[in-house]
All heavy atoms as an XYZ file, in Angstrom:
847
protein
N     119.736     57.140     38.688
C     121.038     57.648     39.119
C     122.099     56.546     38.784
O     121.863     55.383     39.038
C     121.069     57.888     40.637
C     122.453     58.252     41.055
S     122.737     58.221     42.881
C     121.326     58.960     43.583
N     123.166     56.881     38.149
C     124.223     55.976     37.848
C     125.394     56.249     38.844
O     125.801     57.394     38.950
C     124.744     56.189     36.429
C     123.685     55.760     35.418
C     126.000     55.311     36.195
C     124.001     55.963     34.033
N     125.829     55.203     39.516
C     126.918     55.381     40.391
C     128.188     54.867     39.821
O     128.240     53.780     39.233
C     126.633     54.483     41.703
C     125.388     54.853     42.487
C     125.144     53.835     43.555
C     125.403     56.270     42.936
N     129.270     55.607     39.952
C     130.467     55.284     39.334
C     131.025     53.908     39.995
O     131.102     53.895     41.260
C     131.548     56.370     39.614
C     132.840     56.151     38.860
O     132.808     55.638     37.728
O     133.877     56.525     39.363
N     131.436     52.936     39.261
C     131.852     51.674     39.729
C     130.880     51.038     40.718
O     131.225     50.680     41.754
C     133.220     51.823     40.489
C     134.321     52.048     39.494
C     134.776     53.339     39.223
C     134.990     51.069     38.988
C     135.863     53.576     38.410
C     136.116     51.157     38.140
C     136.496     52.503     37.838
N     129.618     50.979     40.369
C     128.653     50.410     41.332
C     128.332     49.005     40.991
O     128.317     48.561     39.830
C     127.370     51.165     41.250
N     128.087     48.162     41.957
C     127.682     46.829     41.737
C     126.611     46.470     42.753
O     126.578     47.057     43.876
C     128.822     45.738     41.972
C     129.355     45.738     43.382
C     128.398     44.419     41.498
N     125.614     45.750     42.380
C     124.584     45.349     43.333
C     124.608     43.795     43.407
O     124.682     43.154     42.378
C     123.286     45.782     42.796
O     122.231     45.311     43.571
N     124.477     43.283     44.573
C     124.329     41.890     44.793
C     123.089     41.680     45.657
O     122.908     42.167     46.718
C     125.547     41.348     45.491
C     125.334     39.791     45.959
C     126.632     39.284     46.622
N     126.957     40.025     47.844
C     126.532     39.690     48.977
N     125.633     38.718     49.211
N     126.903     40.348     50.086
N     122.150     40.908     45.128
C     120.977     40.550     45.884
C     120.949     39.076     46.106
O     121.078     38.292     45.219
C     119.759     40.996     45.151
C     118.464     40.741     45.953
C     117.259     41.406     45.409
O     117.004     41.281     44.262
O     116.564     42.147     46.170
N     120.869     38.703     47.397
C     120.887     37.252     47.761
C     119.554     36.957     48.231
O     119.010     37.635     49.129
C     121.959     37.139     48.798
C     122.227     35.677     49.125
C     123.375     35.578     50.076
O     124.099     36.523     50.302
N     123.528     34.419     50.630
N     118.849     36.002     47.742
C     117.518     35.597     48.262
C     117.557     34.585     49.366
O     116.945     33.561     49.201
C     116.704     35.092     47.094
O     117.313     34.032     46.440
C     116.466     36.176     45.984
N     118.324     34.824     50.370
C     118.348     33.991     51.491
C     117.571     34.702     52.645
O     116.940     35.754     52.475
C     119.847     33.657     51.939
C     120.555     34.860     52.355
O     120.008     35.960     52.532
N     121.854     34.650     52.548
N     117.575     34.137     53.841
C     116.963     34.652     54.956
C     117.425     36.040     55.390
O     116.716     36.826     56.012
C     116.950     33.745     56.188
C     118.322     33.489     56.756
C     119.137     32.443     56.063
O     118.615     31.815     55.119
O     120.295     32.277     56.396
N     118.654     36.379     54.993
C     119.208     37.639     55.277
C     118.663     38.802     54.357
O     118.583     39.931     54.726
C     120.706     37.687     55.158
C     121.412     36.765     56.194
C     122.879     36.902     55.933
C     123.578     35.849     56.828
N     125.040     35.826     56.578
N     118.265     38.430     53.129
C     117.796     39.415     52.146
C     118.860     40.434     51.859
O     118.455     41.599     51.772
N     120.133     40.100     51.816
C     121.225     40.982     51.671
C     121.232     41.641     50.253
O     120.930     41.058     49.293
C     122.554     40.286     51.927
C     122.719     39.794     53.280
C     123.981     39.019     53.403
O     124.490     38.483     52.438
O     124.425     38.966     54.584
N     121.626     42.895     50.260
C     121.893     43.576     49.015
C     123.225     44.349     49.264
O     123.358     44.976     50.348
C     120.817     44.574     48.693
C     120.489     44.755     47.275
C     119.336     45.692     47.109
C     118.288     45.058     46.284
N     117.232     45.918     45.853
N     124.138     44.439     48.288
C     125.393     45.189     48.484
C     125.601     46.198     47.370
O     125.389     45.877     46.252
C     126.548     44.125     48.472
C     127.938     44.841     48.732
S     129.184     43.652     48.460
C     128.980     42.497     49.830
N     125.903     47.298     47.887
C     126.246     48.389     46.884
C     127.662     48.800     47.151
O     127.976     49.036     48.337
C     125.283     49.639     47.026
C     123.869     49.305     46.687
C     122.937     48.966     47.649
C     123.439     49.304     45.368
C     121.616     48.719     47.365
C     122.128     49.054     45.078
C     121.245     48.738     46.015
O     119.964     48.424     45.722
N     128.418     49.009     46.109
C     129.816     49.394     46.320
C     130.090     50.600     45.388
O     129.651     50.535     44.200
C     130.775     48.250     45.876
C     130.527     47.000     46.663
C     132.300     48.751     46.038
C     131.231     45.754     46.132
N     130.605     51.651     45.967
C     130.997     52.841     45.209
C     132.493     53.004     45.497
O     132.941     53.268     46.537
C     130.295     54.014     45.688
C     128.847     54.054     45.244
C     128.238     55.409     45.698
O     127.580     55.423     46.664
N     128.418     56.427     44.944
N     133.216     52.741     44.385
C     134.724     52.876     44.591
C     135.125     54.237     44.892
O     134.478     55.213     44.555
C     135.465     52.364     43.295
O     135.321     53.264     42.252
N     136.271     54.332     45.487
C     136.862     55.594     45.893
C     136.103     56.311     47.012
O     136.558     57.282     47.508
C     137.077     56.515     44.654
C     138.019     55.891     43.659
C     138.417     56.837     42.587
N     137.269     57.465     41.933
C     136.727     57.103     40.749
N     137.090     55.967     40.274
N     135.695     57.717     40.274
N     134.919     55.887     47.368
C     134.196     56.567     48.466
C     134.332     55.637     49.706
O     134.005     56.125     50.813
C     132.770     56.759     48.143
C     132.690     57.777     46.984
C     131.190     58.210     46.741
O     130.307     57.887     47.560
O     130.941     58.894     45.783
N     134.664     54.363     49.572
C     134.897     53.492     50.679
C     136.315     53.118     50.769
O     137.051     53.396     49.746
C     134.047     52.200     50.395
C     132.540     52.437     50.390
C     131.810     51.183     49.988
O     132.343     50.375     49.242
N     130.563     51.112     50.465
N     136.776     52.577     51.872
C     138.191     52.181     51.943
C     138.218     50.709     52.368
O     137.314     50.148     52.984
C     138.829     52.938     53.061
O     138.169     52.851     54.298
C     138.970     54.479     52.678
N     139.343     50.120     51.985
C     139.552     48.693     52.329
C     140.193     48.665     53.734
O     140.308     49.628     54.418
C     140.434     48.005     51.275
C     141.870     48.562     51.225
O     142.367     49.161     52.121
N     142.510     48.351     50.158
N     140.466     47.385     54.184
C     140.936     47.207     55.499
C     142.318     47.892     55.738
O     142.704     48.104     56.912
C     141.139     45.676     55.805
C     142.045     44.892     54.978
C     141.443     44.436     53.640
O     140.250     44.600     53.425
O     142.158     43.984     52.826
N     143.051     48.238     54.695
C     144.332     48.989     54.820
C     144.058     50.509     54.821
O     145.028     51.287     54.926
C     145.266     48.613     53.788
C     145.669     47.131     53.787
C     146.555     46.875     52.622
C     146.867     45.321     52.535
N     147.642     45.024     51.280
N     142.872     50.942     54.720
C     142.537     52.347     54.636
C     142.726     52.939     53.252
O     142.661     54.132     53.012
N     142.973     52.087     52.212
C     143.148     52.541     50.822
C     141.842     52.625     50.176
O     140.794     52.053     50.685
C     143.986     51.498     50.093
C     145.374     51.288     50.707
C     146.075     50.051     50.146
O     145.366     49.167     49.673
O     147.341     50.115     50.212
N     141.760     53.385     49.057
C     140.489     53.530     48.309
C     139.959     52.130     47.864
O     140.803     51.323     47.496
C     140.662     54.426     47.092
C     140.935     55.818     47.499
C     141.205     56.671     46.263
C     141.460     58.089     46.697
N     141.861     58.973     45.562
N     138.677     51.971     48.006
C     138.086     50.678     47.644
C     137.701     50.689     46.095
O     137.150     51.657     45.707
C     136.757     50.420     48.438
C     136.052     49.183     48.145
S     136.900     47.670     48.514
C     136.809     47.667     50.268
N     138.024     49.628     45.495
C     137.669     49.537     44.112
C     136.794     48.280     43.904
O     136.881     47.372     44.705
C     138.865     49.401     43.134
C     139.585     50.768     43.051
C     140.640     51.016     43.886
C     139.194     51.775     42.197
C     141.300     52.184     43.821
C     139.847     52.978     42.118
C     140.948     53.270     42.922
O     141.594     54.389     42.961
N     135.914     48.260     42.909
C     135.076     47.098     42.681
C     135.804     45.788     42.659
O     135.375     44.815     43.255
C     134.300     47.278     41.342
C     133.187     46.226     41.196
C     135.111     47.311     40.107
C     131.909     46.560     41.843
N     136.939     45.765     41.992
C     137.720     44.529     41.989
C     138.153     44.019     43.300
O     138.168     42.909     43.631
C     138.987     44.687     41.058
C     138.753     45.133     39.653
C     138.760     46.688     39.531
O     138.213     47.369     40.293
N     139.339     47.094     38.462
N     138.467     44.992     44.131
C     138.916     44.693     45.547
C     137.779     44.013     46.348
O     137.906     42.982     46.971
C     139.322     45.945     46.320
O     140.283     46.690     45.467
C     139.985     45.595     47.656
N     136.625     44.626     46.255
C     135.387     44.046     46.939
C     134.964     42.713     46.351
O     134.657     41.823     47.077
C     134.215     45.022     46.851
C     133.031     44.645     47.639
C     133.282     44.582     49.129
N     133.412     46.032     49.563
C     133.227     46.379     50.838
N     132.941     45.482     51.695
N     133.306     47.595     51.146
N     135.082     42.617     45.034
C     134.703     41.329     44.447
C     135.684     40.256     44.868
O     135.261     39.137     45.052
C     134.637     41.444     42.881
C     133.469     42.288     42.394
S     133.309     42.304     40.655
C     132.623     40.652     40.312
N     137.036     40.596     44.989
C     137.943     39.610     45.471
C     137.625     39.149     46.878
O     137.759     38.003     47.183
C     139.322     40.224     45.386
N     137.157     40.025     47.739
C     136.821     39.735     49.088
C     135.635     38.710     49.155
O     135.528     37.855     49.982
C     136.437     40.910     49.850
C     137.527     41.831     50.272
C     136.970     43.107     50.992
O     135.998     43.596     50.595
N     137.796     43.554     51.906
N     134.745     38.788     48.207
C     133.512     37.980     48.180
C     133.467     36.989     47.013
O     132.448     36.555     46.529
C     132.239     38.931     48.190
C     132.068     39.611     49.406
C     132.551     40.938     49.592
C     131.400     38.988     50.568
C     132.329     41.667     50.754
C     131.257     39.775     51.678
C     131.779     41.074     51.824
O     131.597     41.724     53.000
N     134.641     36.726     46.422
C     134.738     35.945     45.195
C     133.994     34.659     45.192
O     133.192     34.404     44.286
C     136.180     35.761     44.825
N     134.246     33.851     46.207
C     133.608     32.566     46.284
C     132.051     32.685     46.410
O     131.310     31.925     45.703
C     134.086     31.735     47.482
C     135.620     31.491     47.458
C     135.946     30.347     46.430
O     135.100     29.484     46.099
O     137.117     30.368     45.935
N     131.648     33.602     47.225
C     130.196     33.791     47.383
C     129.555     34.328     46.041
O     128.470     33.885     45.665
C     129.969     34.773     48.482
C     128.474     34.998     48.770
C     128.261     36.036     49.903
O     129.170     36.545     50.415
O     127.025     36.308     50.175
N     130.243     35.280     45.405
C     129.738     35.752     44.151
C     129.605     34.714     43.076
O     128.624     34.661     42.372
C     130.598     36.941     43.682
C     130.505     38.239     44.481
C     131.594     39.215     44.008
C     129.163     38.853     44.201
N     130.594     33.829     43.043
C     130.600     32.760     42.087
C     129.423     31.867     42.269
O     128.710     31.542     41.371
C     131.980     31.984     42.084
C     131.956     30.824     41.174
C     131.975     29.544     41.484
C     131.870     30.947     39.730
N     131.908     28.769     40.265
C     131.888     29.577     39.311
C     131.753     31.957     38.821
C     131.776     29.285     37.919
C     131.662     31.665     37.451
C     131.657     30.340     37.035
N     129.195     31.494     43.522
C     128.089     30.650     43.898
C     126.695     31.366     43.480
O     125.792     30.675     42.895
C     127.998     30.270     45.337
C     129.143     29.355     45.728
C     129.179     27.985     44.842
O     128.115     27.422     44.672
O     130.271     27.661     44.350
N     126.658     32.660     43.683
C     125.444     33.413     43.404
C     125.240     33.407     41.889
O     124.199     33.377     41.375
C     125.482     34.803     43.909
C     125.229     34.902     45.387
C     125.598     36.290     45.877
C     123.846     34.511     45.772
N     126.387     33.598     41.106
C     126.308     33.723     39.576
C     125.735     32.435     38.983
O     125.249     32.484     37.857
C     127.608     34.084     39.046
C     128.002     35.563     39.090
C     129.364     35.767     38.520
C     127.007     36.332     38.246
N     125.849     31.349     39.684
C     125.364     30.079     39.140
C     123.848     29.912     39.353
O     123.280     28.951     38.845
C     126.200     28.945     39.755
C     127.584     28.859     39.363
C     128.332     27.671     39.761
C     128.614     27.668     41.270
N     129.382     26.481     41.649
N     123.301     30.835     40.027
C     121.804     30.759     40.282
C     121.044     31.638     39.267
O     121.511     32.673     38.831
C     121.488     31.325     41.680
C     122.053     30.418     42.759
C     121.664     30.903     44.090
C     122.294     30.098     45.162
N     121.909     30.568     46.504
N     119.885     31.210     38.807
C     119.098     31.878     37.817
C     118.527     33.266     38.304
O     118.077     34.063     37.589
C     117.952     31.072     37.331
C     118.317     29.864     36.532
O     119.507     29.964     36.055
O     117.542     28.970     36.359
N     118.477     33.465     39.685
C     117.849     34.629     40.230
C     118.876     35.639     40.707
O     118.581     36.589     41.459
C     116.930     34.284     41.381
C     117.670     33.735     42.549
O     118.853     33.260     42.468
N     116.950     33.618     43.713
N     120.070     35.609     40.212
C     121.188     36.513     40.477
C     121.411     37.461     39.264
O     121.522     36.970     38.137
C     122.484     35.842     40.859
O     122.239     35.074     41.999
C     123.600     36.889     41.112
N     121.412     38.767     39.541
C     121.647     39.790     38.548
C     122.695     40.762     38.954
O     122.606     41.242     40.147
C     120.275     40.563     38.251
C     119.227     39.675     37.625
C     118.458     38.864     38.512
C     119.079     39.481     36.287
C     117.492     38.072     38.023
C     118.109     38.677     35.843
C     117.320     37.935     36.596
O     116.393     37.096     36.137
N     123.687     40.995     38.070
C     124.747     41.831     38.432
C     124.713     43.035     37.468
O     124.519     42.949     36.348
C     126.161     41.050     38.203
C     127.332     41.966     38.434
C     126.235     39.859     39.110
N     124.859     44.239     38.110
C     124.854     45.545     37.371
C     126.141     46.232     37.836
O     126.350     46.516     39.046
C     123.651     46.371     37.723
C     122.334     45.674     37.390
C     121.706     44.849     38.313
C     121.779     45.780     36.146
C     120.537     44.237     37.929
C     120.623     45.174     35.790
C     119.982     44.346     36.727
O     118.854     43.707     36.359
N     126.983     46.583     36.840
C     128.156     47.378     37.089
C     128.344     48.538     36.075
O     128.008     48.300     34.967
C     129.415     46.437     37.100
C     129.428     45.450     38.146
S     130.953     44.427     38.200
C     130.373     43.209     37.088
N     128.894     49.546     36.573
C     129.192     50.680     35.596
C     130.516     51.255     36.126
O     130.814     51.404     37.286
C     128.104     51.677     35.788
S     128.388     53.144     34.757
N     131.370     51.556     35.107
C     132.686     52.155     35.444
C     133.579     52.212     34.251
O     133.250     52.035     33.140
N     134.806     52.474     34.512
C     135.942     52.686     33.579
C     136.208     51.298     32.893
O     136.108     50.235     33.655
C     137.154     53.181     34.159
C     137.051     54.678     34.695
C     138.385     55.012     35.377
C     136.675     55.567     33.516
N     136.521     51.293     31.697
C     136.842     50.104     30.902
C     137.894     49.241     31.596
O     137.825     48.033     31.535
C     137.304     50.502     29.510
C     137.098     49.483     28.451
C     137.627     50.001     27.189
C     136.494     50.422     26.231
N     136.930     50.742     24.832
N     138.834     49.812     32.269
C     139.885     49.007     32.866
C     139.453     48.192     33.988
O     140.249     47.179     34.321
N     138.305     48.297     34.512
C     137.894     47.329     35.588
C     137.576     46.006     35.167
O     137.661     44.998     35.908
C     136.732     47.939     36.394
C     135.352     47.872     35.616
S     134.050     48.452     36.760
C     132.674     47.896     35.720
N     137.293     45.875     33.893
C     136.905     44.607     33.322
C     137.942     43.532     33.449
O     137.609     42.362     33.721
N     139.202     43.861     33.262
C     140.232     42.820     33.363
C     140.338     42.264     34.751
O     140.449     41.034     34.968
C     141.664     43.470     32.923
C     142.676     42.367     32.985
C     144.040     42.906     32.718
C     145.171     41.856     32.739
N     145.029     40.679     33.584
N     140.284     43.125     35.736
C     140.335     42.647     37.110
C     139.153     41.705     37.478
O     139.357     40.738     38.137
N     138.028     42.084     37.026
C     136.815     41.249     37.270
C     136.936     39.978     36.496
O     136.649     38.926     37.102
C     135.527     42.059     36.843
C     135.381     43.244     37.816
C     134.337     41.173     36.829
C     134.308     44.265     37.318
N     137.319     40.056     35.266
C     137.466     38.745     34.486
C     138.530     37.860     35.100
O     138.464     36.657     35.127
C     137.841     39.100     33.033
C     136.650     39.566     32.258
O     135.479     39.302     32.663
O     136.894     40.160     31.194
N     139.661     38.456     35.658
C     140.671     37.623     36.379
C     140.083     36.882     37.530
O     140.358     35.674     37.692
C     141.860     38.525     36.753
C     142.733     39.031     35.578
O     142.480     38.460     34.468
O     143.470     39.877     35.830
N     139.309     37.583     38.329
C     138.774     36.970     39.498
C     137.774     35.932     39.173
O     137.876     34.746     39.608
C     138.076     38.056     40.410
C     139.073     39.070     40.966
C     137.233     37.441     41.453
C     138.488     40.338     41.520
N     136.818     36.205     38.299
C     135.798     35.300     37.983
C     136.323     34.158     37.133
O     135.950     32.983     37.286
C     134.618     35.961     37.234
C     133.971     37.075     38.024
S     133.619     36.692     39.759
C     132.287     35.611     39.663
N     137.290     34.431     36.255
C     137.957     33.463     35.410
C     138.678     32.336     36.261
O     138.500     31.157     35.901
N     139.325     32.714     37.333
C     140.039     31.772     38.057
C     139.064     30.885     38.841
O     139.324     29.721     39.034
C     140.975     32.475     39.141
O     140.282     33.233     40.024
N     137.927     31.454     39.349
C     136.894     30.672     40.037
C     136.284     29.652     39.030
O     135.968     28.525     39.348
C     135.841     31.616     40.645
C     136.390     32.358     41.851
C     135.378     33.454     42.167
C     136.650     31.525     43.033
N     135.910     30.185     37.869
C     135.246     29.283     36.877
C     136.198     28.160     36.431
O     135.756     27.047     36.285
C     134.917     30.150     35.618
N     137.417     28.469     36.315
C     138.426     27.471     35.890
C     138.535     26.295     36.869
O     138.751     25.145     36.461
C     139.818     28.097     35.617
N     138.338     26.609     38.231
C     138.423     25.548     39.201
C     137.276     24.494     39.027
O     137.419     23.383     39.385
C     138.123     26.156     40.595
C     139.339     26.955     41.073
C     139.035     27.476     42.485
C     140.077     28.375     42.945
N     139.698     28.979     44.328
N     136.277     24.972     38.227
C     135.159     23.976     37.969
C     135.127     23.559     36.547
O     134.084     22.988     36.079
C     133.766     24.697     38.310
C     133.687     24.920     39.824
C     132.293     25.485     40.184
O     131.336     25.226     39.536
O     132.303     26.124     41.286
N     136.227     23.892     35.847
C     136.376     23.457     34.435
C     135.404     24.306     33.460
O     135.026     23.854     32.352
N     135.031     25.459     33.918
C     134.171     26.408     33.135
C     134.990     27.515     32.491
O     135.850     28.071     33.099
C     133.042     26.934     33.963
C     132.165     25.774     34.533
C     132.200     27.980     33.238
C     131.204     26.208     35.649
N     134.739     27.771     31.239
C     135.336     28.835     30.523
C     134.617     30.108     30.933
O     133.444     30.244     30.537
C     135.309     28.596     29.045
C     135.969     29.717     28.277
O     135.316     30.799     27.983
O     137.193     29.619     28.013
N     135.212     31.073     31.618
C     134.577     32.236     32.124
C     133.968     33.113     30.979
O     132.796     33.633     31.056
C     135.471     33.110     32.961
C     134.923     34.460     33.260
C     135.421     35.680     32.892
C     133.632     34.812     33.956
N     134.656     36.722     33.288
C     133.509     36.209     33.902
C     132.628     34.039     34.463
C     132.405     36.940     34.482
C     131.538     34.809     34.997
C     131.460     36.054     35.003
N     134.723     33.299     29.913
C     134.230     34.131     28.829
C     132.960     33.585     28.210
O     132.019     34.289     27.987
C     135.340     34.319     27.715
C     136.641     34.897     28.340
C     134.830     35.177     26.526
C     136.456     36.262     29.048
N     132.849     32.218     27.978
C     131.729     31.673     27.484
C     130.553     31.728     28.510
O     129.427     32.043     28.096
C     131.922     30.159     27.146
C     132.760     29.964     25.909
O     132.915     30.968     25.083
O     133.339     28.894     25.768
N     130.884     31.574     29.734
C     129.871     31.642     30.756
C     129.294     33.031     30.877
O     128.058     33.239     31.017
C     130.340     31.126     32.109
C     129.311     30.921     33.157
C     128.377     29.854     33.036
C     129.183     31.700     34.259
C     127.380     29.656     33.955
C     128.253     31.519     35.259
C     127.316     30.486     35.070
O     126.367     30.296     36.008
N     130.150     33.992     30.803
C     129.763     35.399     30.854
C     128.795     35.703     29.756
O     127.855     36.427     29.897
C     130.935     36.320     30.869
C     130.671     37.812     30.939
C     131.905     38.659     31.195
C     132.806     38.704     30.026
N     133.925     39.677     30.220
N     129.142     35.205     28.564
C     128.188     35.370     27.397
C     126.841     34.817     27.645
O     125.831     35.477     27.368
C     128.798     34.747     26.114
C     129.983     35.497     25.551
C     130.532     34.749     24.367
C     131.808     35.366     23.883
N     132.488     34.598     22.783
N     126.790     33.697     28.314
C     125.495     33.176     28.692
C     124.755     34.042     29.666
O     123.504     34.251     29.531
C     125.616     31.736     29.296
C     126.048     30.664     28.343
C     126.320     29.338     29.102
O     126.443     29.279     30.274
N     126.320     28.290     28.277
N     125.457     34.522     30.636
C     124.837     35.440     31.687
C     124.322     36.737     31.004
O     123.205     37.168     31.276
C     125.814     35.822     32.775
C     126.313     34.608     33.692
C     127.442     35.069     34.562
C     125.120     34.110     34.500
N     125.095     37.192     30.053
C     124.637     38.471     29.288
C     123.392     38.129     28.537
O     122.477     38.939     28.514
C     125.794     38.871     28.345
C     126.898     39.618     29.046
C     127.923     40.057     28.018
C     129.083     40.735     28.593
N     130.090     41.217     27.605
N     123.397     37.082     27.843
C     122.169     36.592     27.077
C     120.943     36.506     27.936
O     119.870     36.899     27.496
C     122.465     35.318     26.306
C     121.349     34.985     25.382
C     121.752     33.677     24.588
C     120.641     33.310     23.646
N     120.992     32.056     22.890
N     121.154     36.061     29.172
C     120.027     35.950     30.098
C     119.801     37.180     30.863
O     118.968     37.203     31.810
N     120.469     38.301     30.521
C     120.358     39.572     31.163
C     120.705     39.561     32.682
O     120.266     40.307     33.458
C     118.971     40.215     30.940
C     118.635     40.413     29.456
C     117.305     41.069     29.232
O     116.555     41.260     30.217
O     117.050     41.386     28.071
N     121.605     38.592     33.023
C     122.118     38.503     34.475
C     123.355     39.213     34.623
O     123.788     39.446     35.820
C     122.180     37.030     34.793
C     120.938     36.280     34.946
C     121.196     34.860     35.356
O     121.208     33.944     34.407
N     121.288     34.629     36.588
N     124.070     39.533     33.578
C     125.374     40.148     33.693
C     125.285     41.495     32.880
O     125.192     41.424     31.678
C     126.483     39.241     33.125
C     127.906     39.737     33.326
C     128.632     40.529     32.429
C     128.709     39.702     34.485
N     129.826     40.781     32.986
C     129.881     40.324     34.307
C     128.450     39.097     35.804
C     130.945     40.400     35.187
C     129.419     39.151     36.741
C     130.620     39.815     36.418
N     125.149     42.611     33.551
C     125.005     43.911     32.946
C     126.137     44.796     33.353
O     126.268     45.251     34.456
C     123.616     44.479     33.378
C     122.522     43.556     33.117
O     122.056     43.450     31.980
N     122.119     42.715     34.115
N     126.896     45.138     32.373
C     128.074     45.905     32.650
C     128.169     47.078     31.597
O     128.095     46.843     30.383
C     129.467     45.077     32.591
C     130.648     46.000     32.792
C     129.388     43.959     33.509
N     128.366     48.289     32.057
C     128.448     49.510     31.218
C     129.864     50.102     31.566
O     130.164     50.333     32.672
C     127.458     50.529     31.611
C     125.981     50.159     31.172
C     125.779     50.288     29.689
O     126.438     51.089     29.008
O     125.010     49.430     29.196
N     130.680     50.098     30.473
C     131.992     50.752     30.665
C     132.141     51.922     29.699
O     131.562     51.911     28.704
C     133.112     49.689     30.496
C     133.029     48.634     31.560
C     133.006     49.011     29.099
N     133.062     52.793     30.075
C     133.326     53.964     29.289
C     134.759     54.284     29.301
O     135.578     53.787     30.124
C     132.457     55.190     29.712
C     132.492     55.440     31.242
C     133.466     56.322     31.726
C     131.559     54.822     32.066
C     133.493     56.519     33.094
C     131.631     55.064     33.477
C     132.556     55.886     33.925
O     132.611     56.103     35.275
């Protein structure tokens, strides 16, 4: 099953958390439709820390337009550490840790 704008986050801590987000089916704190970029912004610091681990895998599917918002969020976090997000994303893709399907 492919979920529109779905993302999965699996954290291998004592909580064993997994997060699934389906945009437009959830709402944010203002009662507006939730989009992947919105949820990622809420957890940006945590997601960035997870992306630096070898056991983190990200799967997303959605409209092509979501990419810019995601790149903006991750790019600003990477820049704080002197990392070029586009290059880092290429490394993640090569390691099959960053899996994005857009249409």
